[in-house]
C-alpha positions in Angstrom: -19.5 -48.9 9.5 -20.5 -47.1 6.3 -22.0 -43.6 5.8 -24.0 -42.4 2.9 -23.4 -38.7 2.2 -25.5 -36.3 0.3 -22.8 -34.2 -1.5 -23.6 -31.0 -3.3 -21.1 -28.6 -4.9 -21.3 -26.2 -2.0 -19.3 -25.7 1.2 -21.6 -27.4 3.8 -21.8 -31.0 2.7 -18.1 -31.6 2.1 -17.4 -30.2 5.6 -20.1 -32.4 7.1 -18.5 -35.5 5.5 -15.1 -34.5 6.9 -16.5 -33.9 10.4 -18.3 -37.3 10.5 -15.2 -39.1 9.3 -13.0 -37.4 12.0 -15.6 -38.1 14.7 -16.1 -41.8 13.9 -12.4 -42.4 13.1 -11.5 -46.1 12.5 -15.2 -47.1 13.0 -16.0 -45.6 9.6 -14.8 -47.9 6.8 -16.4 -46.3 3.8 -18.3 -43.2 2.6 -20.8 -43.5 -0.2 -21.3 -40.1 -1.7 -24.5 -39.3 -3.6 -24.7 -36.3 -5.9 -27.9 -35.1 -7.6 -27.0 -33.5 -10.9 -29.2 -30.6 -11.9 -26.7 -29.3 -14.4 -23.4 -30.3 -16.0 -20.6 -30.8 -13.5 -18.0 -28.8 -15.3 -14.5 -29.6 -14.5 -15.5 -32.7 -12.4 -16.0 -30.5 -9.3 -17.8 -33.3 -7.4 -15.1 -35.8 -8.2 -12.4 -33.4 -6.9 -14.3 -32.9 -3.6 -14.6 -36.7 -3.1 -10.9 -37.2 -3.8 -9.9 -34.4 -1.4 -12.1 -35.9 1.4 -10.5 -39.3 0.8 -7.1 -37.7 1.0 -8.0 -36.0 4.3 -9.6 -39.0 6.0 -8.0 -42.1 4.4 -11.4 -43.7 4.1 -12.6 -45.7 1.1 -15.0 -43.7 -1.0 -17.5 -44.3 -3.8 -19.7 -41.8 -5.7 -23.2 -42.1 -7.2 -24.2 -39.4 -9.7 -28.0 -39.1 -10.1 -29.5 -37.2 -13.1 -32.1 -35.0 -11.4 -33.1 -32.2 -13.7 -36.0 -34.1 -15.3 -37.3 -34.9 -11.8 -37.2 -31.3 -10.8 -39.2 -30.4 -14.0 -41.8 -32.9 -13.0 -42.3 -31.2 -9.6 -42.6 -27.8 -11.3 -45.1 -29.0 -13.9 -47.3 -31.0 -11.6 -47.0 -29.8 -8.1 -47.2 -26.5 -6.2 -44.3 -24.4 -7.2 -43.6 -23.0 -3.7 -43.0 -26.6 -2.5 -40.4 -27.5 -5.1 -37.4 -27.3 -2.7 -39.1 -29.5 -0.1 -40.2 -32.0 -2.7 -36.7 -32.1 -4.1 -35.2 -32.8 -0.6 -37.8 -35.5 0.2 -37.0 -37.4 -3.0 -33.2 -36.9 -2.6 -33.7 -38.5 0.9 -35.7 -41.4 -0.6 -33.2 -42.1 -3.4 -30.3 -41.8 -1.0 -31.9 -44.2 1.5 -32.3 -46.8 -1.2 -28.6 -46.5 -2.2 -27.6 -46.6 1.4 -29.5 -49.8 2.0 -28.0 -51.4 -1.1 -24.6 -50.4 0.2 -25.3 -51.6 3.8 -24.7 -48.1 5.0 -25.6 -47.3 8.7 -26.5 -43.7 8.5 -27.1 -40.7 6.2 -25.1 -37.5 6.4 -26.2 -34.1 5.1 -24.9 -30.6 5.1 -28.1 -29.1 6.3 -27.8 -25.9 8.3 -30.8 -24.7 10.2 -32.8 -21.9 8.5 -30.1 -21.3 5.9 -32.5 -21.9 2.9 -36.2 -22.7 2.6 -35.9 -26.4 2.8 -33.8 -26.1 6.0 -36.3 -24.3 8.2 -37.2 -26.3 11.3 -40.7 -27.1 10.0 -39.5 -28.2 6.6 -36.6 -30.3 8.0 -39.2 -32.2 10.0 -41.3 -32.8 6.9 -38.2 -33.9 4.9 -37.1 -36.3 7.5 -40.5 -37.9 7.6 -40.0 -39.2 4.0 -37.5 -41.9 5.2 -36.8 -44.1 8.2 -33.0 -44.0 8.1 -30.9 -42.2 10.7 -29.7 -38.8 9.6 -26.7 -37.0 10.9 -26.4 -33.2 10.4 -23.0 -32.2 11.7 -23.2 -28.5 11.0 -26.9 -28.0 11.8 -26.3 -25.1 14.2 -23.0 -23.8 12.9 -22.6 -20.1 11.9 -21.6 -20.0 8.3 -18.2 -18.6 9.2 -17.5 -21.7 11.4 -18.1 -24.0 8.4 -16.1 -21.8 6.1 -13.1 -21.9 8.5 -13.1 -25.7 8.5 -13.4 -25.7 4.7 -10.4 -23.4 4.4 -8.3 -25.4 7.0 -8.9 -28.6 5.0 -8.5 -27.4 1.4 -12.2 -28.0 0.7 -13.1 -24.3 0.4 -11.1 -23.8 -2.8 -12.8 -26.7 -4.4 -16.3 -25.8 -3.2 -16.2 -22.3 -4.7 -15.1 -23.6 -8.2 -17.7 -23.1 -10.9 -20.0 -26.0 -11.0 -23.5 -27.3 -10.4 -26.2 -24.7 -10.1 -29.9 -25.3 -9.4 -32.3 -23.3 -11.5 -35.5 -24.8 -10.0 -35.6 -22.7 -6.8 -39.0 -20.9 -6.8 -39.3 -17.1 -6.4 -41.2 -17.6 -3.2 -40.3 -20.9 -1.6 -42.4 -22.2 1.3 -40.6 -21.8 4.6 -43.3 -23.8 6.5 -45.1 -26.9 5.4 -46.8 -30.1 6.7 -46.4 -33.7 6.0 -50.1 -33.7 4.8 -49.4 -30.9 2.3 -46.4 -32.8 0.8 -48.2 -36.1 0.7 -51.1 -34.4 -1.2 -48.6 -33.0 -3.7 -46.8 -36.3 -4.1 -50.2 -38.0 -4.8 -50.0 -36.1 -8.2 -46.9 -38.1 -9.2 -45.7 -41.6 -9.1 -43.3 -41.6 -6.2 -42.0 -45.2 -6.6 -41.5 -44.9 -10.3 -39.5 -41.7 -9.9 -37.2 -43.3 -7.3 -36.8 -46.4 -9.3 -35.9 -44.5 -12.5 -33.4 -42.4 -10.7 -31.7 -45.5 -9.3 -31.6 -47.1 -12.7 -30.0 -43.9 -14.2 -27.4 -43.6 -11.5 -23.7 -43.6 -12.5 -21.4 -45.3 -10.0 -17.7 -44.2 -9.7 -15.0 -45.8 -7.5 -12.3 -43.7 -6.0 
């Protein structure tokens, strides 16, 4: 079994990857990490997180780095600004699903935590999930933040997650906390969905660990 993991530079997604690896045990043979780069990864923060998760789990790992800043700019320029975060997540899911299928991965893992940010309200999570057909596992969906931080500290992931690194500058001042599939499909009709996904995959940098 293989798992594709959306890995950001925060605390939640590394902990989610660790939990899935521990739960699946020997059934899980490889984790394919996917990082969407919206700014420079100073100090190779993402690489350090991947290596630490590999140390903790003993599972084979691989990392895909996806240049994403230009895609975000396209959303801002052509679509409703308040929906930027939801558009971002839907496209991240689409790109990740393509990579997962190419890697023969069985599931997609995210660090989503219910209602923590705009794209993770219940309504918006339903809209995001609608963009793909792949199974998604959200290990810390209903965790209190302190629960997740405790696991991060126990595993040595916390110190790496709080290092200076990737920051997103595309979050709108008033992000939508509620949306519909119809709204997002209307906004996506203003851009070329397939071309964006294809270009992102072609620009991906793959690193073995």
